ZAMARGU-4260 file (C-alpha; in steps of 0.2 Angstrom, whole numbers, plus 5000, padded with zeros to 4 digits):
<rodrens>
0) 4999/5002/4998 | 5015/5012/5000 | 5013/5017/4982 | 4997/5025/4986 | 4995/5043/4992
5) 4994/5048/5007 | 4978/5047/5017 | 4966/5061/5022 | 4967/5056/5040 | 4982/5047/5046
10) 4988/5047/5065 | 5008/5046/5060 | 5005/5063/5047 | 5002/5077/5059 | 4994/5094/5051
15) 5002/5107/5062 | 5000/5099/5079 | 5003/5116/5087 | 5007/5116/5106 | 4997/5126/5119
20) 4981/5133/5118 | 4974/5128/5102 | 4960/5143/5095 | 4944/5134/5090 | 4928/5136/5077
25) 4914/5127/5081 | 4901/5122/5067 | 4886/5117/5071 | 4885/5123/5090 | 4869/5120/5097
30) 4868/5102/5090 | 4874/5086/5100 | 4892/5086/5094 | 4892/5105/5097 | 4887/5105/5114
35) 4899/5090/5117 | 4912/5101/5112 | 4908/5116/5122 | 4906/5105/5138 | 4924/5098/5135
40) 4933/5116/5131 | 4925/5124/5145 | 4932/5110/5156 | 4949/5113/5148 | 4951/5131/5145
45) 4971/5128/5146 | 4971/5118/5130 | 4957/5127/5120 | 4947/5144/5118 | 4932/5143/5107
50) 4934/5160/5095 | 4916/5158/5085 | 4901/5146/5083 | 4890/5144/5070 | 4871/5137/5071
55) 4855/5134/5059 | 4845/5146/5069 | 4832/5136/5079 | 4840/5138/5094 | 4845/5158/5097
60) 4845/5157/5116 | 4856/5141/5117 | 4866/5149/5105 | 4868/5166/5115 | 4872/5157/5131
65) 4885/5147/5125 | 4893/5165/5116 | 4893/5174/5133 | 4901/5159/5139 | 4915/5156/5129
70) 4918/5174/5125 | 4918/5172/5109 | 4923/5185/5095 | 4908/5178/5082 | 4891/5169/5080
75) 4885/5165/5064 | 4867/5158/5060 | 4860/5151/5042 | 4844/5161/5044 | 4844/5177/5043
80) 4826/5179/5049 | 4832/5175/5066 | 4845/5189/5069 | 4833/5199/5078 | 4828/5185/5091
85) 4849/5182/5093 | 4852/5200/5096 | 4839/5200/5111 | 4846/5184/5115 | 4862/5190/5118
90) 4858/5207/5125 | 4851/5198/5138 | 4864/5189/5142 | 4878/5200/5141 | 4880/5213/5155
95) 4878/5233/5151 | 4894/5239/5140 | 4901/5221/5138 | 4905/5220/5119 | 4894/5209/5110
100) 4900/5196/5098 | 4899/5199/5078 | 4884/5193/5071 | 4885/5184/5052 | 4870/5177/5045
105) 4865/5168/5028 | 4868/5153/5021 | 4886/5154/5018 | 4888/5162/5036 | 4897/5145/5042
110) 4907/5144/5027 | 4915/5161/5029 | 4919/5155/5050 | 4927/5141/5042 | 4939/5151/5035
115) 4943/5162/5050 | 4958/5163/5059 | 4960/5148/5070 | 4969/5132/5072 | 4955/5119/5072
120) 4940/5119/5064 | 4925/5108/5071 | 4914/5105/5058 | 4896/5097/5067 | 4885/5102/5054
125) 4871/5088/5050 | 4867/5086/5033 | 4877/5088/5015 | 4877/5108/5018 | 4894/5105/5027
130) 4902/5103/5010 | 4905/5119/5009 | 4911/5124/5025 | 4923/5106/5024 | 4932/5115/5008
135) 4933/5130/5014 | 4942/5126/5033 | 4954/5115/5020 | 4958/5131/5009 | 4961/5141/5023
140) 4974/5128/5030 | 4964/5122/5047 | 4966/5107/5055 | 4947/5102/5051 | 4939/5090/5065
145) 4929/5081/5054 | 4910/5076/5062 | 4900/5080/5048 | 4904/5063/5036 | 4890/5069/5023
150) 4901/5082/5016 | 4915/5067/5014 | 4904/5056/5006 | 4896/5067/4994 | 4911/5077/4988
155) 4925/5065/4990 | 4935/5069/4976 | 4934/5088/4980 | 4939/5087/4998 | 4954/5074/4993
160) 4961/5087/4982 | 4961/5100/4996 | 4966/5090/5011 | 4985/5089/5013 | 4991/5073/5022
165) 4984/5073/5040 | 4976/5090/5039 | 4959/5081/5044 | 4956/5073/5059 | 4939/5061/5061
170) 4927/5064/5075 | 4914/5050/5071 | 4917/5037/5084 | 4919/5023/5072 | 4933/5033/5063
175) 4942/5042/5079 | 4943/5023/5083 | 4950/5017/5068 | 4963/5033/5068 | 4968/5027/5088
180) 4971/5009/5081 | 4981/5014/5064 | 4994/5023/5077 | 5000/5005/5081 | 5007/5001/5063
185) 5009/5007/5048 | 4997/5007/5031 | 5008/4994/5022 | 5003/4982/5040 | 4985/4983/5038
190) 4974/4969/5033 | 4958/4975/5037 | 4946/4988/5045 | 4933/4982/5053 | 4919/4995/5058
195) 4907/4989/5070 | 4888/4994/5072 | 4877/4991/5087 | 4864/4985/5074 | 4850/4998/5080
200) 4834/4992/5088 | 4830/4979/5074 | 4845/4968/5076 | 4841/4949/5072 | 4824/4953/5065
205) 4821/4947/5046 | 4818/4960/5031 | 4796/4952/5032 | 4798/4958/5052 | 4802/4975/5048
210) 4790/4978/5036 | 4778/4985/5050 | 4788/4994/5063 | 4783/5012/5067 | 4794/5028/5068
215) 4794/5025/5087 | 4800/5007/5086 | 4815/5015/5075 | 4819/5030/5083 | 4820/5019/5101
220) 4840/5017/5099 | 4846/5003/5112 | 4863/5012/5115 | 4864/5032/5107 | 4853/5047/5111
225) 4855/5055/5095 | 4843/5066/5080 | 4830/5056/5072 | 4838/5055/5055 | 4853/5049/5063
230) 4843/5038/5075 | 4833/5033/5058 | 4850/5029/5048 | 4857/5017/5062 | 4839/5008/5062
235) 4842/5005/5042 | 4860/5005/5044 | 4863/5019/5031 | 4873/5026/5043 | 4885/5013/5043
240) 4885/5010/5025 | 4891/5030/5025 | 4907/5026/5036 | 4912/5011/5024 | 4912/5024/5012
245) 4920/5037/5026 | 4933/5024/5029 | 4939/5021/5012 | 4941/5039/5008 | 4949/5044/5025
250) 4961/5031/5025 | 4963/5027/5007 | 4961/5008/5009 | 4950/4998/4998 | 4933/4993/5000
255) 4936/4975/4999 | 4945/4977/5014 | 4933/4984/5026 | 4921/4974/5034 | 4907/4978/5045
260) 4902/4967/5061 | 4888/4970/5073 | 4892/4976/5092 | 4877/4977/5102 | 4885/4985/5116
265) 4893/5000/5106 | 4910/4996/5118 | 4923/4994/5104 | 4920/5008/5092 | 4930/4999/5077
270) 4945/4990/5074 | 4961/4987/5064 | 4966/4969/5060 | 4984/4968/5054 | 4994/4957/5042
275) 5001/4946/5057 | 4985/4940/5063 | 4984/4955/5077 | 4968/4964/5079 | 4968/4980/5088
280) 4953/4988/5097 | 4947/5004/5103 | 4935/5002/5116 | 4927/5016/5128 | 4910/5015/5136
285) 4898/5025/5124 | 4902/5044/5125 | 4908/5055/5109 | 4915/5067/5122 | 4929/5055/5118
290) 4931/5057/5098 | 4929/5075/5100 | 4943/5076/5111 | 4954/5066/5099 | 4948/5079/5085
295) 4953/5092/5095 | 4968/5089/5105 | 4979/5075/5094 | 4993/5070/5096 | 4989/5073/5114
300) 4977/5066/5123 | 4963/5075/5137 | 4963/5069/5153 | 4944/5064/5159 | 4938/5069/5141
305) 4924/5055/5144 | 4921/5041/5156 | 4932/5025/5157 | 4927/5008/5161 | 4924/5000/5177
310) 4933/4983/5175 | 4926/4977/5193 | 4911/4977/5184 | 4909/4959/5173 | 4903/4962/5156
315) 4898/4954/5139 | 4905/4960/5124 | 4897/4951/5110 | 4901/4953/5090 | 4888/4946/5075
320) 4890/4945/5055 | 4879/4959/5047 | 4862/4951/5041 | 4864/4960/5022 | 4848/4953/5018
325) 4838/4962/5031 | 4849/4978/5030 | 4854/4980/5012 | 4862/4996/5014 | 4877/4993/5018
330) 4881/4983/5003 | 4872/4998/4992 | 4883/5010/4999 | 4897/5000/4995 | 4890/5001/4976
335) 4889/5018/4976 | 4905/5021/4983 | 4914/5011/4969 | 4904/5022/4956 | 4911/5036/4963
340) 4908/5055/4957 | 4889/5059/4960 | 4881/5042/4963 | 4887/5044/4984 | 4878/5062/4982
345) 4863/5054/4976 | 4861/5039/4989 | 4863/5051/5002 | 4849/5065/4996 | 4837/5051/4991
350) 4839/5044/5008 | 4837/5058/5017 | 4820/5063/5009 | 4815/5043/5011 | 4818/5045/5028
355) 4809/5060/5030 | 4794/5053/5022 | 4795/5039/5035 | 4797/5050/5050 | 4783/5059/5043
360) 4772/5043/5041 | 4771/5041/5022 | 4783/5027/5018 | 4785/5010/5028 | 4801/5008/5036
365) 4807/4993/5021 | 4803/5005/5006 | 4817/5016/5012 | 4829/5007/5007 | 4820/5002/4993
370) 4817/5018/4985 | 4835/5023/4987 | 4839/5006/4978 | 4828/5013/4964 | 4835/5030/4962
375) 4851/5026/4963 | 4850/5014/4949 | 4840/5027/4938 | 4855/5039/4941 | 4866/5024/4934
380) 4885/5027/4934 | 4896/5041/4930 | 4902/5046/4914 | 4921/5040/4913 | 4933/5053/4917
385) 4922/5065/4923 | 4930/5077/4934 | 4918/5080/4951 | 4912/5099/4955 | 4902/5106/4969
390) 4888/5110/4957 | 4887/5094/4949 | 4885/5088/4970 | 4872/5101/4970 | 4861/5099/4955
395) 4865/5078/4959 | 4856/5081/4977 | 4842/5091/4968 | 4838/5078/4955 | 4838/5065/4968
400) 4830/5073/4981 | 4815/5075/4968 | 4815/5058/4962 | 4817/5051/4978 | 4800/5060/4984
405) 4791/5053/4967 | 4796/5036/4969 | 4792/5037/4988 | 4775/5045/4984 | 4771/5029/4973
410) 4778/5016/4985 | 4767/5024/4997 | 4751/5022/4988 | 4755/5003/4983 | 4759/4998/5001
415) 4741/5006/5007 | 4734/4997/4991
</rodrens>
């Protein structure tokens, strides 16, 4: 593997490993990743100084509170209509005479922040709208702590063209685990990456048994507390398919050397099998503050970033093969990843539309992947030699969303018939 280009994420290739306190920009600060990153920063003021925050704009009171706690220079919101409410919330948080942070607003606000002066940009935005900020951070030469897997999925070639070796530190628990395990050897030593999956709430069920599951069933994840879209993606295992594509892009490992195994306890976050037969696993209790600390602090480790195991208590760790018939999403993800071009963007966008239809009660659970597969098949393979642009990605997503909505509507009618 030594003749391949350097991977985007490599624990041996550190991009600007500055010592001392690091200036951090957090994108998606009011979401799950953002709030946990802020908790980490507040507990480690000698290591991190958060200089700017961005959010979609749905929780302006929380954003204002975060801005005051961290004394940031700038806050950004994607929705311009919430600026008056944000100003009011900031006024309520800050004392008389205290300087308020600068406000940026609009769909490009997060992208502007991503290019601002700092050491590390944590991209915790959900969805493919995180692509432009990802590219902006890389272009500006920032270390990118990447929790927004969609930007890499839909814009893989664009990201690879900009990122310097070691410039990206993954924040997904699975990829942070692989990142740490890979530090034990060279790429030439790697035989296989093993990505673990909890199996979601429907582990062990057949495809026939999945036909009648409800939204409430799908949102009852046994291990993680996440937003509805990510939770449904865990139930279909689409999230694991996206992570396989992400692992391929981050570590430059062929798809045939990336395996998915089901691990219900979610203690082992992923593993690396080396050519000598050794397998190294990274394990912690389920808590995203550990991966976030790796993303913000590497190569240093942050003491007490997350809870550790209590080895005085007995526990059982189980591993099962993936049921590809009940959960075809991983195989479909491998297919679109191998196709490249705009195929991953079509897969991701079609899935987002189908998940929205399922959550709204308009589409049965098993029809999610049936619909996504139909849209992917209709899209077909990209033309040989075609280079990818941001415009290509956006146009493919628009097409995929429209086709998914039409196909899902038809599937819903057929299901009621």
